[in-house]
C-alpha positions as CSV (number, residue, x, y, z in Angstrom):
1,M,-32.7,-10.9,-9.0
2,L,-29.5,-8.9,-8.9
3,M,-29.2,-9.6,-12.8
4,L,-32.8,-9.3,-13.4
5,F,-32.5,-5.2,-12.1
6,V,-29.5,-4.6,-14.1
7,Q,-31.4,-6.3,-17.5
8,K,-34.2,-4.5,-16.4
9,W,-32.2,-0.9,-16.5
10,H,-30.2,-1.5,-19.3
11,P,-32.3,0.5,-21.4
12,D,-31.2,3.4,-19.0
13,Y,-27.6,2.9,-20.0
14,I,-27.9,2.9,-23.3
15,S,-30.1,6.1,-23.4
16,L,-27.0,7.8,-21.4
17,K,-24.6,6.1,-23.7
18,S,-26.9,7.7,-27.0
19,Q,-27.2,10.8,-24.9
20,K,-23.6,11.1,-24.7
21,H,-22.9,10.8,-28.8
22,S,-25.3,13.8,-29.5
23,G,-23.0,16.8,-27.4
24,P,-24.3,17.3,-24.1
25,P,-22.2,18.8,-21.8
26,Q,-20.7,16.3,-18.8
27,K,-22.9,18.1,-16.1
28,D,-26.3,17.2,-17.9
29,L,-24.9,13.2,-18.3
30,L,-23.8,13.3,-14.4
31,C,-27.6,15.1,-14.0
32,F,-28.9,12.4,-15.9
33,Y,-27.4,9.5,-14.1
34,K,-28.0,10.9,-10.6
35,S,-31.6,11.6,-11.1
36,V,-32.7,8.4,-13.5
37,I,-29.9,5.8,-12.8
38,R,-28.5,5.9,-9.4
39,S,-31.6,6.4,-7.8
40,V,-33.2,3.4,-9.2
41,I,-29.9,1.6,-7.7
42,K,-30.0,3.0,-4.4
43,Y,-34.1,2.7,-3.8
44,G,-34.3,0.7,-1.0
45,C,-30.8,0.1,0.0
46,V,-31.4,1.1,3.6
47,I,-33.1,-2.3,4.0
48,W,-31.0,-4.6,1.8
49,H,-27.6,-3.3,2.3
50,H,-26.9,-5.3,5.1
51,N,-27.6,-9.1,3.0
52,L,-25.8,-7.5,0.4
53,T,-23.2,-10.0,-0.6
54,T,-20.1,-8.9,-2.1
55,T,-20.4,-10.5,-5.7
56,H,-23.4,-8.2,-5.9
57,S,-21.9,-5.0,-4.2
58,D,-19.2,-5.4,-7.0
59,R,-21.7,-5.9,-10.0
60,L,-23.9,-2.4,-8.6
61,E,-20.4,-0.9,-8.5
62,A,-19.8,-2.0,-11.9
63,L,-22.9,-0.4,-12.9
64,Q,-21.5,2.5,-11.9
65,K,-18.3,2.5,-12.7
66,L,-20.1,2.0,-16.4
67,A,-21.7,5.1,-16.2
68,V,-18.8,7.1,-14.7
69,C,-16.5,5.8,-18.5
70,I,-19.7,7.1,-20.3
71,I,-19.4,10.2,-19.0
72,H,-16.1,11.3,-18.4
73,P,-14.2,10.9,-21.6
74,Y,-10.7,10.4,-20.2
75,T,-9.0,7.2,-18.9
76,L,-8.6,8.4,-15.3
77,P,-9.0,5.5,-12.6
78,Y,-12.5,4.5,-10.8
79,N,-11.4,6.7,-7.6
80,S,-10.2,9.9,-9.6
81,A,-13.0,9.2,-12.0
82,L,-15.5,9.5,-9.1
83,S,-13.5,12.3,-7.4
84,Y,-13.4,14.8,-10.6
85,C,-17.6,13.7,-11.3
86,E,-18.2,14.2,-7.6
87,V,-19.7,11.3,-6.5
88,V,-19.0,8.8,-3.9
89,S,-19.0,5.0,-4.3
90,L,-22.3,3.2,-3.8
91,K,-20.9,1.0,-1.2
92,L,-19.7,4.1,1.1
93,R,-23.2,5.9,-0.1
94,R,-25.0,2.6,1.3
95,H,-23.1,2.2,4.2
96,N,-23.8,6.8,4.9
97,F,-27.7,5.9,4.5
98,Q,-27.8,2.8,6.5
99,Q,-26.0,5.1,9.4
100,K,-28.3,7.7,9.1
101,F,-31.7,5.5,9.0
102,F,-30.3,4.1,11.9
103,K,-29.8,8.1,14.0
104,Q,-32.8,8.6,12.7
105,I,-34.5,5.4,13.9
106,C,-33.0,6.0,17.8
107,H,-34.5,9.8,18.3
108,C,-37.6,9.2,20.4
109,G,-40.3,10.5,18.2
110,N,-39.5,7.8,15.5
111,C,-42.3,5.2,14.8
112,L,-39.7,2.4,14.7
113,H,-38.1,3.8,17.9
114,D,-40.3,1.4,20.0
115,L,-39.2,-1.6,18.1
116,L,-35.7,-1.1,19.3
117,P,-34.3,-3.2,21.9
118,P,-33.7,-1.5,25.8
119,E,-30.6,0.4,25.6
120,C,-27.4,-0.9,28.0
121,N,-27.0,1.4,31.0
122,S,-24.6,-1.5,32.9
123,S,-21.8,0.3,34.7
124,A,-19.1,-2.5,33.0
125,S,-20.1,-1.9,29.3
126,L,-19.8,1.9,29.7
127,R,-15.8,1.7,31.1
128,L,-15.3,0.0,27.6
129,R,-13.8,1.8,24.7
130,H,-16.3,1.3,22.5
131,P,-19.4,0.5,24.2
132,T,-22.8,-0.5,22.6
133,V,-25.8,1.3,23.2
134,Y,-27.7,-1.7,22.8
135,P,-27.5,-4.9,23.4
136,I,-25.8,-7.7,21.0
137,P,-28.7,-10.2,20.1
138,E,-27.8,-14.1,21.0
139,V,-27.5,-16.0,17.8
140,R,-27.8,-19.9,17.8
141,T,-26.2,-21.2,14.3
142,K,-24.9,-24.8,13.5
């Protein structure tokens, strides 16, 4: 499924590469990447982030790495190039979106709030270093 996604959006990368050769400023190339390519990569990430394997996460990160290498002409390490372009890694971005989405659900006015289990108010759990607000579901595996 991920490879189908990569093949489908490969023309956007070709477009990014061809635009680079026409000589626009780096900020325009970065704007094109953020609006056309990254928006597609991150679409629905809140929903499927927890099912993403390490291999798939690395492949998505490789897409961003390719784009950053096209945009940034100098040979910098990937993390340095990200900071130079003021872009965060896709893994961190997905994690932040997931945290933000869960905090929005926790508000009583949210339409998905009713789907959450009742909160733990046990006095024993409140004395823990890292108390859980919601009970951890019991899972039976073989």
